[in-house]
N, C-alpha and C positions, 0 to 999 in steps of 0.2 A: 614494374611490378605492382605499383599502387593503382594503375589505370582500371583494372576490373572492379576494385572496391569503390573507386570514385564513380565509375559508371553505375554500379548498383545503387549507390546512395542517391545519385541524380535521378535514376529511374524510379526508385521506390519512395524516396522521401521528398524530392523537390518538384518533379514534374506533376505529380498528383495535386500539388498545392494550388494548381489552377482551378481545381474544383471548389475552392473557397467561395467563388462567386455564387455558388448555389445558395448560400445563406442569404443573399440579397435578391433572389429571383423567385418568381412564381413558376416553379419547374413544371414543365409538361414533357411527357415522354416523346411525343411526336415532334416537338421542336428541339429537344436536346438541351445540353448544358448551355451552350452559347447562344442558342436561338430563343430560349425562353425569355419572357418579358421581365424587366426589372420591377421589383416592388418595394425597394428601399429596406426599411427596418420592420416590415410587417411580420416576418417570421419570428423575429426577436420579441415583438410585442405579444404575439400569440403564445410564445413560450412562457412569458412571465404573467400575462393576463389570465392564463388558464389556471394559475395557482400552483403549477408544477415547478416552474423555474427556481423560485426561492427555496422550495422544499428540498429538491434534489441537490441544490447547491449547498444548503445547510448540512444535509446528511453527508455529502461527499467530504466537506471540510472537516466536520466533527469526527467522522470515522477515520480519516487519514491522520488527523492529529492524535487520536487515541491509539491507532495502530503504530504510528511513529514513536510515540512515547513508550508504549509497552514493549514493542519489539526491540528498540534500541537499548532500553534499560536492561531487559533480560539478556540481550546479546553481550553487553558490557559485563554484567554480573557473571555470566557463564564463561566468558573469555578469561576473566580474573580467576575464577575458581579452577578452570582447567590449567591455567598457568601456575597456580600454587600447588597443584597435585604433584606428589613425589614419585608415585609409581609410573614408570615409563609406559608399560603395556596397558595399565588401567586408564592412563590419560588418553592413549590412542583409541582404545575401545570406547570410552566415554564420548570423545569428540566425533567418532564415526556414528554412534547411535544418535547423537544430537543433530548431526548433519543429514541423516537419512530422510527425514520428512521433506526436505527440499526437492527430492527426486520423485515424490508422490504427486500425481496430477490432482488438480482441484476436482476433477470428475470423480476420482476415487474418494477424495475427502468428502464430497457431497453424498456419496453412498454411505460412508461411515456415519455422517451426521444424521441422515435419514433413518438408518437402522438403530441409532442410539435414541433418537427423540421421537420416533413414530408413536402415535397415540395408542395404537392397537397392539403392535408387535415389537415396539422398540425396547431396547435393553433397559433403559431407565424405568419405564413403566412395568416391565416384567419383574424387575427387582422390587419395585414398590408393591406390586401385587403379592409377591411372595412374602412380604412382611405385613400383609393385610392392610395396606395403605391405599388411598384413592389415587388413581393414575392422574397425571397432569398433562394437559394439552398445550405444549409449548408453542405449537404452530398457531395458536390464537392469542399468544401473549407477546406482543411485539417488542416490549422493552427488554425482555430476556435475551433477545438475539444480538443486542449491542455487545453484551459480554461474551456470547458464544462466538461471534465473528472475531472479536478481539483476541480471544483465546486461540482459535485455530489459525489466525494470521500469524500470531507469535510462534505457535507450535511449528508452523511450516518454514518461517523465515529466520528464526532466531539462530539456528545452526549455521546457516550460510553467512549471516552478518557477523556472527562471533568469530569466524575465520579471519575476517578483516581486522578485527580488534586484537586477536591473538598475534597476528603478524606484526601489528603495531607495538604490542607489548614486548615481543621478542627483540625488537630493534632498540629497546632501552638499554643503555650501558649498564652492565652487571655491576660495575664498580659503585654505582649509586646505591644499589641495594646492600652491597658489602659495607659501605661507609655507614649506612643507616643501622645495620646490625651492630657494628662496632660502637655506635652511639647509644645502643640499647633500644632501638625502635622495634616494636612488635609488628606482627603481620598486618594488622589493621592500619597502623601508622604508615607502614610502607605503601600500602594500597592508596591511602588518601593523600599522602604527601609526595609520592613518587610516581606510582603507576597512573593514576587518573590524570594528574597534570601533564604527564608526558604524552598521553594519548589524546589529550584535548584537541590538537589540530585535526586528528582523524575524526573525532566526534563532530567537530564543526563541519568538516567536509561532508560526512554522511548526512548530517542534518540539512545542509544546503542542497545536496543531491535529492533528498526526499521531499524537501519543502517545495521544490520545483514541480513536483507531481501532486501537490496538495489537492488539486481539483480533478485528478485522474484516479478514479476508483479502480480497484482490481476487479475487472469485469468477470473473469472466470470464477473468482472466489465468491462474489455476491450472487452470480447467476446459478452456480452449481450448488451452493448451500441453500439459498432462498428459493430459487426457481421462479415459478409464476404464481406464488401464493399472494393473492391480493390483500389478505389481511395484514401482511407484514410490510407492504409497500411504503406506508407513511413513515416507518421507522428505518427501513433498510434500503429503500430505493436511492440509487446514486445516478449521476449524469450518464454514465456508461450504460447501465442497464435500462434506463429510460429511453435512450437513443435506440438501443437494440430493439426494445419492444415496440417503439414507435414505427420503426421500419417494418417490423413483422405485421403489425395490425393495420396501419393506415396506408403504407406504401408511399407516403409523402416524404420525399428525400430532402426537400428544402428546409423544413423545420428542424429535423435532426442535424442537418448541416449547420444551421444557425446555432444550435446548442453546442456542438463540438467546437465551432469557431469561438464562441463566447468562452468555452472552457480553456482553449489554448491561449487566448489573449490574457485571461486572468492568471493562468499559470506563469506566463511570461512576466506580467507585472509583479506578481508576488515574489518570484525569484530575484528580480532586479531590486525590489525594495529591500528584501531581507539581506541580500548580498551587500547592498549599499550601507545598511546599518552596521553589519559586521565589519565592513571595510573601514568604517569610521572609528569603531571601538577596538577592533582587533585586526589590523590590516594583514597580518601574516596568515590569518585563517580564512580570508575571503577567497572565493573561487577566481575572481578577476577584478 
């Protein structure tokens, strides 16, 4: 029964790994992957000497750290709020509404963003004009998009992540809360001294699972929200969007292959280091 799944994993995930050698070759279409000449680390040198490598690496790490902090924090807060709700039907309706954005594609979200912030016909500037205020051109203000991207990332993922934390909260022994109530603990004391410590293993696991993707930006989110607006590239360009645009504009497969190989190696190193640190301090919360 497991054979089809094993075959698919080998076919989709392992066999294509032979293409890693493209990162170390001067690729030519007429010679193919294995026939092209080796060029060592020249593709990596070009990636960093062009000034792009460090910039997209910095953006990818900072955005992922910001998105990880905001989405996980809001997910924990919402999970606790929903758990403390007393109305059965209100709780279910609230959870469904919060979970709904997860099913909306980034393409639709990109349309929302454009229609809200468009300079000429966007909702924001329409409202500002109705109050006789000057319109703002956010598409020429790169720093604002740091907060816009963080907001929409949290909006889309917080409902899905909160389900995991709600399940973790429901597994806490109810007698702990009953004992706290007998001792006179209020709702905030129960949250800080029972709920949060009890779900801390789940928090660490979610942190480790996400930290392993610290150098993998959400390509669909960045590309659909930002698009090909060159004015925003310095602030919003990540490794994934850079690789995609490089393939579209230059057709050079080797240099994007070097960028993705560098991305994968750093992700592996980061998850190993962070997991090792957690294993030394809190062995029960480590992944392995």
